[in-house]
N, C-alpha and C positions, 0 to 999 in steps of 0.2 A: 938734332938734327938739326945741322943750320939749312934752314931751304934756301937760300940764296945764293949757298954755295954748291947745289946740286945742279944736277943737268937734267932734261929736259923728261931723259928716258926713267932717270928713277925720282923726281917729283912725281910723274906720274903715276905713278907704284906707293910712293909715300906720303904726297904732303895732304894737309889735315887730319890726319889719323896715323894710332899706331897700335894699339889697337884697344879693347874695351875696356876698364878699371874696372869693372866690374867680374867677370866671368873670363878675361885674358885672350875673348875672339880679337883674331887679329882681322875676318874679314868683316867690314863694317856693317851695322847690323841692319834690316828694314822696320825703322822706327813706324809700323802701319797703324799711326793712332791720331786723331781730331783733334787730341786735347791733353792740355798740361797740369800738372795738377801742382799749385800754389804751395809756395813754402807755411806763409800767412797774408792777410791782408796787406801789411805794408811791404811786401815783396811781389804780390797785386800791383795796388797800385805804380810799386814805382816801375813796372815793365811795362804800364799800356800809357807813363808819362815818359817813358825813353832817358828817368834818370839811372834803370841797369837795361842791361842787355842780356837776352835770356828769350824761352819757346814759352810760347799765348798759347796761337791756336797754327795749326801743320798749313794754312792758308798765306800767316804769312813768313812762318820759315818751320824744315823741319830738320834733328838732327841728320838724317839720311842726306837728305839734301844740301843742308850745312857743309857735310865731308864734298858733296861732287862740289857745292862754290868754291869753295878756300881751295882745290887741287884745281883749276884752271884758274881761278885769280892767278896761281906762284905760278905753270906754264906760263900766261899772261904777261907774267912780269907786272898784275897790274894789284889794285890798292883794294881793291873787293870788287865780291863778283852777285848777281842777283840770280837765281834758275826761276825760269817760268816754264807754261805748257807747253810753249812749241817757240818754231823762230816765230811764226808769227809774228805772237806775241811779243815777241823779244824786238824785232822789230818796229811794234808798232806805242812800246814803253819808251823805247829810246827817242824815237822823238815828243809824246807825250809828258814826257817826265821835264824839256823843256821850251815844250811852245804850247801853246793852248790861241782859241777861236780869238782870229783875227792877225795871228801870227806868221810867217811861214822860215822853210828851210830852202833850203837848196840840195839837192841828189841828181847825182848825177842819172844819164840815162842808163846803163850799162847796167842794169838788174834782172834779177828773179821773176820773173810774170807775176807769181803773187803780191812781191813785195812793192812791184808800177800798179795793181790795179787798186793795194792798201791806200798807196800815196797819192794816184791820181783820182781814186774815185772816194773811197770811204774818208780818210783825212781832212780832203774838201769839205766832205757833208760835214764832219764835225769843226768849220772854220777855221783849219790849217792848211793853207797855201803849202804846197811843192813845187817849188821854177826848176824843173828840164834844164838840164845842158849836159854839154859834152865832155864826160870827166879827163880826156885828154889834153885838155884845153884848162892850167888852173888857173888858169887868168878868169877863165869864164864863172867863177864861183864867186870870185868877187864882183863881176858884174854885176852879176843878179840880183847882189845884197840889198838890205836895205834896213832902216833904224830896228824895227821887228824883225833881221830872221837872226830864229837862234838857234840852228845848227847847220852842217853841211853835211851830206850822205853821202859814201861810193860801197861800194862791191871790191873786197881786195882783188880777186879773181871768181871775174861777171861770168853768170852763170846765166844765159850760155852761147856769150859774145868772147871770153877768154883773154883778151885784155886785158892785161894789168893793170891799174889804176897805180898813176904820180903819189901813191897819200903823203910821204915826206911835204913838196913841189905844194899840194893843195892845204896841206897844215900846216905845213910856214903862212902863208897866206891869211889863214883864220885868227891865227892865235891871236895877232898887234889888235884885231878887230873885236878880241874877247869867245868868237865863234869857234867853237870843241868842231874838232872830225868824228864823228862815227861812224866806225868802217866793220861791215860784213865781212870778217872772215871766213866764211863755213867752208868754205871752200879752200882752203889751203890750210888749215890747221897743221904750227907745228915750223911749218914750211913758209910760213913768212907770222914776223912781229909787230903788228901795225904800232904799237907803241914807240917801239925806237927809233920808229917813223916822223914822230909826232904825233900821231889819233890820239883823243879824251876817252873815247869810249868806242869796246871792240863788242859787238854780238855775234852768236853763233844759232846757225838751227844744232842744237846736240843730237838730232836726230839722224844726220851726216854719216861724217865719216868718223866725231869726238864720241858716236854712239855706235855702230857701223857696224849695224849685223840686224838693221830693217826691222827694231821691233821694239823701240820707245820712241814714240816724238816727243821733244822735249827744246827747248831753250834755253840762253843765257847772254847777261847782258854783263860785261866789267868793266870795272872804272879802271884807269889806270892811274888817277891820284898824282896826275903829271899837270893839273892842268887848275889857276887858280877862282873858282867862280866865284868869290866875295870879293874878285878883283873889276865887275866886270857886273855892277849892280843895274845897270841901266838896259845888256842886253842880256841879260837874266833874270830880271826878277821871279821868275818862279822859284830859285833855290837865294834871292835876298828880296822877299819879300815876307811879312807875317803873311803865317799860312792856315786862315779861319777853318780848317777841316783840322789842325791841334793846336786849339788855341794862343793862335798865334808865333806860331813856332817859324824861326827863319833859320833856314835845312841848312845853310851856312854856316851858321854858328851854332849850331846846333852839334855839328859833325867836327869841330873840334875837339873834342874832347875825346873825341871813340880813332880822329885820324884824320885820311884826303879821301873822306868816299861819302861828301855831300850828295852826288848824284844816284850812289845808288842805297842809301839813306829815306832819301824820297823816294824811289820807287817804291820800295818796300815799304812803307809805311803809309803811301799816301794809294800808288799802283793798284797794288798788288793789292793791298788792306782794299781797296773800292769795286776795282773790277776783277779783281780774281782768278786771276789765271795763273792757278797756279797747278807745277809739276807734282805728281805726285809720289810717294817716300818708292814704290817698288820702280817707279821710271827714273827716279833718281838710281838708285841701287844697280839696274841695266844699264843705265850711261855710263856709273864708274868702272863696269867691266870693261866696258869697251871701250875705254880711258885710259883701263891699263894697260894693251898692248898698241895704242893710234903710235907709238913709234917706231914701233916696229910696222905694221900694215901700211902705216905713210911711205914706207922707203919702196914697199913693193909697187905702190901704186902711182906711182910717180916713176918703177921702172916701167914701169907694162906699157904706160901709155905713151912714153917714148918710143919705145919699138911699135904700137897700133898706129902711130903714127907716121913713122918713117914707111909700114905697109902702106897703110893708104894715101903716101907718095905717092907710093913707085905704082900705080893702080889706075889705067888709063879712063877709067872711068868714072872718075872721082875727080870733080873739077877743081877742090880745093877744099884743101885741109885745113882745121883752124886750134894750135895749141904752142902754148908758148916757145917750147922746143925748135919750133919750126919759124920764130918772127925776127923782124931782120930790121934795123934803123931803130930810131927811136923804141920800137916796143921791144927791142931785144934787152934794146936796154933798159930801160923801165923791169921787163922781167929780170934781169938778171940782179939790180938793184935790189925785189922785195922778197919774189924766193930766191931765200939763199939755201933752202931745206929741200928742193927739189921744184917741178916743172907743174905739179897738181893731176889727179887721173879722169882728169875728165876734157875729152878734144871734141870737137866740128868738124863734119863737112856734108859737104854738098856732092848728089850726087849728078850725071849727066843726064838725069829723066827727069829730075823735078820731083817735083810732088809725085806722081801715079812711080815712079823708082822706089823713092823712098818710103809709101808705103810697101812695096813688096817686099823692099830689103824688110821692112819690120816683121813683117809674115811669115819670111824665112828663116830668121831667127832657132837658131838651137838653144847652144851656150847661153845668151846673152835671154835676162828676163827684161819683159816691155811691162817698162813701170814707170812712177810719177815720182822717182824719189833719185838721189843723187849719193857716194859717200857710201855703196852700202859694200860687203865683203864678198859678193857677189858680182858677176858684170853687169849691167844693165845700159839698157838702148830707149830712147823717144823721139817721136816724130813732135817739138817742142812747137809749131803754128797749129796744130789739131789738137794738141793737150795744153801744156802747161800756162800757152801765153795763147789759146784762142781767145781770150778775152777782151785781147787787145786788135786794135786796128791796123790796116796794115802797116801803115806811117808809124806806129808805136811799135811792132813787130820786127822794121827795119832797124828803129832807132836801137832796141835794145839788140839786137845782135840773129832777130829770126828772121828767114826768107823760109819758101815755099818750096822747096827742097832741105831744108837744115837739117840735120840729125845729129841728134847728141847721144856720146855716148862717157859712161863712168866707169871706166876701168877696175875688176875685181882682182881679187888674187890668186885667179885659177892658174895652172902651167900656161904660160907665154903662147906655149902654139896649139893650145886646146882653143883660146882666145883668139889668133888667127885664125885656126882652121873653119871654128865657125863663122867670120868674120866675110872668109874668101868666099867656101858653099853659098850663103846667102847674097853675096855684091855678084854672084856668078849668076841666082838666080834673080834676082832685081833684074839682070838687065839680057836675060834674056826678051 
């Protein structure tokens, strides 16, 4: 099959795998092994010297994981992908693959709380500065950049702010400067295609919608193959200067026989090798199972969320509802341009009673699960200010879209009547 001609629904089932050549098995096997037998001494030496690609050690790659990487790269329209142990590892590696101590990146403020902490504290302690700007203003990224800015970073559908990022406008400003745009597309798989808007790198927490069942943590970094790293040697030194950890390899040169994959090649052979945040073969298999039904599930997530947003908007005890389907003006225009397959399964709302009413609402839910996850097949609810964003100060919470009474919902696949009934009874109890 020619994969470039296949639609997403088909790629989710077929990309990267047809059948096991030895047994004919249709389902990808779980290669639960740490190591791989080399054919001979020359074969081993060639693998370690990158003269030949193949399996060395599961910390670097695994046949089950490789199928997942190929499938997601095909779905995204990218050149190559690297699976890692979690979405947090994906976000960290995405930056560390370009920036080192003394360098900086510019990030949108509209971020998941864990990413904000990673950027504002952990990366800072490693010597990488993260400068935060409002992603609603693309020019702010250029204004905050200098000669040591290595990348810009945004979320497509920020969790929990839910104001769609103008990916195309930001990417277009960065490319002439040699600055790639990294896009976290965790909340919008299939419904948004960042590479079509000029993004260079896409990251995912595959734990969420891609896996979809709340069973397995994982992350993914996808290279678009649409950014010429070698054209900007001063801006991108890690890919264009000799790497002493690999006998002076220059990654932009080493990747040429393999395709436009210098970024993923370095991430695998340097960061994954040295930091070891490898995805387990079993989790890769589990995420593959979820990926097969993602095209079906994401439609239901989106449909149910629109109905929940409309229901909440009609409640007098709900002060505001945040969902792309309800936005107007420039926000609505950007949502329509980027979210071409639906408005997503996340929404937020503010109760009239503030934080106390929010706590009462959470405790009154019966169908919804109170968990720190999104994108599950089940409906989920959380109070971000006291949980996912609790390590942020009040000012930082406000910047990321979190207020004291804000509730985030991840709408699942249940029948919409059952979802609305649970919300109604919980809201009534919260208001009592």
